[in-house]
C-alpha positions, 0 to 999 in steps of 0.5 A, spaced: 606 285 122 602 289 127 606 295 131 608 294 138 603 297 143 607 299 150 602 299 155 602 303 161 603 300 168 595 300 170 597 296 176 601 302 180 594 306 181 589 301 182 588 301 174 588 308 173 593 312 169 594 320 169 593 323 162 596 330 160 592 332 154 596 337 150 593 342 144 598 340 138 599 347 135 599 351 142 602 346 147 597 348 151 595 343 157 588 342 156 586 337 161 589 332 166 584 326 166 585 318 167 585 312 163 584 305 164 587 300 160 580 299 156 580 306 154 587 307 153 587 301 148 580 304 145 584 311 144 590 307 140 586 303 136 581 309 134 585 315 134 580 319 138 581 320 146 577 316 150 578 317 158 575 314 165 571 319 168 573 319 176 567 323 178 562 319 174 565 312 174 564 311 167 568 311 160 568 318 157 569 320 150 570 328 150 565 331 145 561 324 144 555 327 148 554 335 149 560 339 146 561 335 140 569 337 141 572 330 139 580 330 141 584 327 136 591 324 137 596 327 132 602 323 135 603 316 138 601 317 146 607 318 150 609 314 156 613 318 162 620 315 164 616 311 170 611 308 165 605 310 169 603 317 166 601 319 159 601 325 154 596 325 149 598 331 143 591 332 140 587 337 136 580 339 137 574 338 132 570 344 135 576 348 139 570 354 140 567 349 145 572 349 149 576 343 152 574 344 159 566 341 161 565 349 163 566 351 156 573 354 158 579 353 153 583 349 158 581 346 165 587 350 168 584 357 168 584 358 175 590 361 179 591 358 186 594 364 189 590 369 185 594 376 184 600 375 189 605 375 184 603 382 182 604 385 189 611 387 193 608 386 200 607 380 205 600 378 203 596 374 208 593 368 204 586 366 205 586 358 204 579 356 201 577 349 199 576 348 192 569 345 193 567 352 197 568 356 190 564 351 186 558 350 190 560 342 191 
């Protein structure tokens, strides 16, 4: 008998479901990405993470082209309480390559507020659009 696969609600956000990708050993959140039903089913069948690139509008398997850092599921994917978000707990085949496309360990390496938590005074915040910092 084949196991039952609970499929997330892909209709809620136009066919896309957010995926949190977390490192098994450390608990570090590596990536927040998206998946479609096709990539989700491929991930479940293969055990290797396949996502949907919203910037390129195409299938994306981490490590398939440049870094060689493939993300492998270590536990069955988890659905959130509403059935519209996923958690993938993974190991990396080449963690030294970084999970982020920038080569960083995680995509969450930039602080929104900088060093405001280290100060006691009333600091004026400078609002800068992310695209301005990235040159996009």
